[in-house]
Every structure is written in C-alpha cells, then in structure tokens.
ZAKE-982937 format. One record per atom (N, C-alpha, C): residue in one letter; x, y, z. Coordinates in steps of 0.1 Angstrom, whole numbers, padded with zeros to 4 digits, always signed. Example, Ala and Ser with C-alpha at 12.3 -4.5 7.8 and 13.67 -1.06 7.14 Angstrom:
<pts>
A+0132-0057+0078A+0123-0045+0078A+0132-0033+0078S+0128-0022+0071S+0137-0011+0071S+0129+0000+0079
</pts>
This chain:
<pts>
M+1065+2848+0339M+1056+2845+0350M+1061+2832+0356V+1062+2832+0369V+1065+2820+0377V+1053+2812+0379T+1054+2799+0376T+1042+2791+0378T+1042+2786+0392Q+1029+2785+0397Q+1027+2781+0411Q+1020+2767+0411P+1021+2760+0422P+1013+2748+0423P+0998+2751+0422L+0991+2742+0417L+0976+2744+0416L+0968+2737+0426D+0974+2727+0433D+0966+2719+0442D+0972+2719+0456F+0963+2716+0465F+0967+2715+0479F+0957+2706+0486S+0961+2698+0496S+0952+2690+0504S+0958+2688+0518T+0950+2688+0528T+0955+2685+0541T+0943+2680+0549S+0946+2673+0560S+0936+2667+0568S+0938+2670+0583I+0927+2668+0590I+0927+2670+0605I+0918+2660+0611E+0922+2655+0623E+0913+2646+0630E+0904+2654+0639I+0891+2650+0640I+0882+2658+0648I+0874+2648+0656A+0872+2651+0669A+0865+2642+0678A+0850+2645+0677A+0844+2642+0666A+0830+2644+0663A+0827+2635+0651P+0814+2630+0651P+0811+2622+0639P+0811+2629+0626P+0814+2622+0615P+0814+2628+0602P+0802+2636+0598T+0790+2631+0602T+0777+2638+0599T+0776+2651+0606A+0781+2652+0618A+0781+2665+0625A+0790+2675+0619V+0802+2670+0616V+0812+2679+0610V+0808+2683+0596W+0802+2674+0588W+0796+2677+0575W+0786+2688+0576A+0777+2687+0586A+0766+2697+0588A+0772+2711+0590L+0783+2712+0597L+0790+2725+0598L+0795+2731+0585V+0802+2722+0578V+0809+2727+0565V+0799+2729+0554A+0789+2721+0553A+0779+2722+0542A+0770+2734+0543E+0768+2739+0555E+0760+2751+0557E+0768+2763+0554V+0769+2767+0541V+0778+2777+0536V+0776+2791+0543T+0765+2793+0549T+0763+2806+0556T+0771+2807+0568R+0777+2796+0573R+0786+2796+0584R+0801+2797+0580M+0804+2796+0567M+0818+2796+0563M+0826+2807+0568G+0820+2819+0570G+0828+2830+0576G+0832+2828+0590E+0826+2818+0597E+0831+2815+0610E+0844+2807+0610W+0846+2800+0599W+0858+2791+0599W+0869+2796+0591S+0866+2803+0580S+0877+2807+0570S+0882+2820+0573P+0895+2822+0573P+0901+2835+0574P+0900+2844+0562E+0896+2838+0551E+0894+2845+0538E+0880+2848+0534C+0871+2838+0537C+0857+2840+0534C+0850+2848+0545V+0846+2860+0542V+0840+2868+0552V+0826+2864+0556R+0818+2860+0545R+0805+2855+0547R+0800+2848+0534A+0789+2841+0534A+0784+2835+0522A+0769+2834+0524E+0761+2834+0513E+0747+2832+0514E+0742+2824+0502W+0732+2816+0505W+0725+2809+0494W+0720+2819+0484H+0719+2814+0472H+0716+2824+0461H+0706+2817+0451D+0699+2826+0444D+0690+2822+0433D+0681+2810+0436G+0674+2811+0447G+0664+2801+0451G+0670+2789+0459S+0683+2788+0460S+0689+2778+0468S+0689+2782+0483D+0686+2772+0492D+0685+2775+0506D+0691+2764+0515R+0698+2755+0509R+0704+2744+0517R+0714+2736+0508P+0723+2729+0514P+0732+2721+0507P+0726+2711+0498A+0729+2711+0485A+0724+2701+0476A+0733+2703+0463A+0735+2692+0456A+0742+2693+0443A+0734+2702+0434G+0742+2712+0428G+0735+2722+0420G+0732+2734+0427A+0731+2734+0440A+0728+2747+0447A+0738+2758+0445L+0733+2770+0445L+0741+2782+0442L+0742+2790+0455F+0754+2796+0456F+0756+2805+0467F+0767+2815+0463V+0768+2826+0471V+0778+2837+0468V+0786+2838+0480G+0799+2837+0478G+0809+2839+0488G+0815+2853+0488H+0816+2859+0499H+0823+2873+0500H+0836+2871+0507N+0847+2875+0500N+0860+2871+0505N+0869+2883+0506R+0880+2881+0514R+0890+2891+0516R+0903+2885+0517A+0913+2889+0509A+0927+2885+0511A+0936+2897+0511G+0941+2901+0523G+0948+2913+0524G+0938+2925+0522T+0941+2933+0512T+0933+2945+0509T+0923+2942+0498F+0925+2930+0492F+0917+2927+0480F+0904+2920+0485E+0892+2926+0481E+0879+2920+0484E+0871+2917+0471W+0864+2906+0472W+0856+2902+0460W+0845+2892+0465S+0835+2892+0456S+0824+2882+0458S+0824+2873+0446V+0821+2860+0449V+0821+2851+0438V+0809+2841+0438P+0802+2840+0427P+0791+2830+0427P+0797+2816+0426S+0791+2807+0434S+0797+2794+0434S+0785+2784+0433Q+0789+2771+0429Q+0779+2761+0427Q+0784+2748+0434V+0775+2742+0442V+0778+2729+0448V+0778+2718+0437T+0789+2711+0437T+0790+2700+0427T+0788+2686+0432E+0792+2684+0445E+0790+2671+0452E+0785+2674+0466C+0775+2666+0470C+0769+2668+0483C+0763+2655+0488V+0771+2648+0496V+0767+2636+0502V+0769+2637+0517E+0758+2637+0524E+0758+2639+0539E+0768+2630+0546G+0777+2636+0553G+0787+2628+0561G+0798+2623+0553S+0799+2626+0540S+0809+2620+0531S+0817+2630+0523V+0810+2639+0516V+0816+2649+0507V+0808+2661+0505F+0815+2673+0504F+0809+2685+0500F+0819+2692+0492A+0815+2696+0479A+0824+2702+0470A+0817+2713+0462F+0825+2723+0458F+0819+2733+0450F+0829+2739+0440V+0825+2746+0430V+0833+2754+0421V+0830+2768+0422A+0841+2776+0420A+0840+2791+0420A+0849+2797+0409P+0844+2806+0401P+0830+2810+0400P+0821+2799+0393A+0808+2800+0396A+0799+2790+0392A+0799+2789+0376E+0799+2801+0370E+0799+2801+0355E+0813+2808+0351M+0820+2801+0343M+0833+2807+0338M+0836+2800+0325D+0841+2809+0316D+0846+2803+0303D+0860+2807+0302P+0869+2797+0301P+0866+2783+0300P+0864+2777+0314P+0855+2767+0315P+0852+2761+0328P+0863+2755+0335E+0873+2750+0328E+0885+2744+0334E+0893+2753+0343Q+0891+2766+0342Q+0898+2776+0350Q+0891+2778+0364R+0880+2772+0366R+0873+2774+0379R+0881+2767+0390T+0880+2773+0402T+0886+2767+0413T+0876+2757+0419T+0882+2745+0423T+0874+2735+0429T+0878+2734+0444W+0868+2735+0453W+0870+2733+0467W+0863+2720+0471R+0870+2711+0479R+0864+2698+0482R+0867+2695+0497Y+0857+2690+0504Y+0858+2686+0517Y+0853+2671+0518E+0862+2662+0523E+0859+2648+0525E+0859+2645+0539F+0849+2636+0543F+0847+2633+0557F+0848+2617+0558A+0856+2612+0567A+0858+2598+0569A+0859+2595+0583P+0853+2583+0588P+0855+2580+0602P+0869+2578+0605S+0873+2582+0617S+0887+2580+0622S+0889+2565+0623D+0902+2562+0624D+0906+2548+0625D+0900+2541+0637D+0899+2547+0648D+0894+2541+0660D+0878+2543+0661G+0872+2550+0652G+0858+2552+0651G+0853+2562+0661S+0862+2570+0668S+0857+2579+0678S+0854+2593+0672G+0857+2595+0660G+0855+2608+0653G+0856+2607+0639C+0862+2618+0633C+0864+2617+0618C+0876+2624+0614I+0880+2621+0601I+0891+2628+0595I+0885+2637+0584L+0887+2650+0586L+0882+2660+0576L+0894+2664+0567T+0892+2662+0554T+0902+2666+0544T+0897+2678+0536E+0904+2689+0535E+0900+2700+0526E+0911+2701+0515S+0906+2703+0503S+0916+2704+0492S+0910+2714+0482F+0920+2719+0474F+0916+2728+0463F+0924+2725+0451H+0918+2729+0439H+0925+2729+0426H+0922+2743+0421A+0932+2751+0420A+0931+2765+0416A+0939+2769+0404P+0934+2766+0392P+0941+2768+0379P+0944+2783+0377L+0936+2792+0382L+0938+2807+0379L+0951+2811+0386L+0957+2803+0395L+0970+2807+0401L+0980+2809+0390N+0978+2803+0379N+0988+2804+0368N+0983+2810+0355V+0973+2818+0356V+0967+2826+0345V+0972+2840+0346E+0981+2844+0337E+0986+2858+0337E+0975+2868+0337G+0976+2878+0346G+0966+2888+0347G+0954+2885+0355A+0952+2873+0360A+0941+2869+0369A+0943+2876+0383A+0932+2882+0388A+0933+2888+0401A+0938+2879+0412S+0935+2866+0411S+0939+2857+0421S+0954+2852+0419N+0961+2857+0409N+0975+2853+0407N+0984+2864+0411F+0988+2864+0424F+0998+2874+0428F+1008+2867+0437E+1019+2873+0440E+1030+2868+0447E+1025+2863+0461G+1028+2851+0465G+1024+2846+0478G+1010+2840+0479R+1002+2841+0468R+0988+2837+0468R+0987+2822+0472Y+0995+2813+0466Y+0994+2799+0469Y+0996+2796+0484E+1007+2802+0489E+1010+2801+0503E+0998+2806+0512M+0992+2817+0508M+0981+2823+0515M+0969+2814+0515L+0966+2807+0504L+0955+2798+0503L+0958+2786+0512C+0970+2781+0512C+0974+2769+0520C+0972+2772+0535A+0977+2784+0539A+0976+2788+0553A+0961+2789+0557A+0953+2795+0548A+0939+2796+0550A+0932+2783+0552V+0935+2773+0544V+0930+2760+0546V+0933+2754+0559E+0946+2755+0563E+0950+2750+0577E+0942+2757+0588Q+0940+2770+0587Q+0933+2777+0597Q+0918+2774+0597T+0912+2772+0585T+0898+2768+0584T+0896+2754+0591L+0905+2745+0588L+0903+2732+0594L+0904+2732+0610A+0914+2740+0614A+0915+2742+0629A+0903+2748+0635N+0897+2758+0628N+0885+2765+0633N+0873+2755+0633I+0872+2747+0623I+0861+2737+0622I+0862+2727+0633K+0874+2722+0635K+0877+2713+0646K+0873+2719+0660A+0877+2731+0662A+0873+2738+0675A+0858+2739+0677A+0851+2742+0666A+0837+2744+0667A+0830+2730+0669A+0835+2720+0662A+0829+2707+0663A+0831+2700+0677E+0843+2702+0682E+0846+2696+0695E+0841+2704+0707H+0838+2717+0705H+0834+2725+0716H+0822+2734+0712P+0811+2727+0709P+0800+2735+0703P+0794+2745+0714
</pts>
C-alpha cells in the first residue's frame, strides 16, 4: 500500500468580516452550497445550531461513491473557529477525520482570512472506503473549491 499525506491546509482572503464568514460555514445545513463533495447536511439528535458537542449528518459524494457520516462539532467560537470530526463515533477515535475552519481578520482589517484544513488518517488504512487512488488529491481540490465558493457567497450575498 502506498501511503498518502494525511494533512492539508489552505487559506483564502475574503472581503467580509470574520463573523459573517463564520456564520456561513458554521451553519452546516448550507455546506452543500459550498462543497463539491458534501451534497447536504442536517443537524441531528436534538442539535439545531452550531455549538461544541452538536451532532449533524453529512451526505457526501465522491465520483460514484456516496455515503452519509455522523459528525460532531469539536470547537465552535463565533468568528474564530469551527471544527468537527467524522465519523462522530469511531473506534479507534484517532482514525476519525478532523475538519477545521479558522477565521482571522485580514492584515488591513477590511475582511478576513479563512483557513480550511483536514487531518484524514483513514487515507492510510488498508481497506478503508476512503482510501483509494487519487483520494488525497480529490480532497485537496474539494477544499480549494469550497473556499472559493464560500468567498463568492460572502462577497456577493
């Protein structure tokens, strides 16, 4: 088995305040508007808004492979960070994928820098459905497209 990188991070400058961009990202029911892989998401098991510990289910598609994954918000600070793990329950837990969005004011104060990153250990677990040829590159391209779509929505509501 060829090992793949597990981590990726990239940033984009957006002409909107961090709190406004955070509100777009943290409302997971809108993720299908930004992500080329996440078709839709909904709050789950009594959760109805972004908060640490909140549960949601993401419905995804990569090529012809479709799946739903229960996820849990791990960090939620308005205008600063939104992070979650998927799947929410997994044994061993260190194989869960972590998604993280960080929001910082731009250097000139006119907008924000949005950084999206992932840590995806299953990319190197033999037999894992998420471990297939080109998957890492597919995830990286999806992150780039997601950020571009969020930027467009934030700058041209």
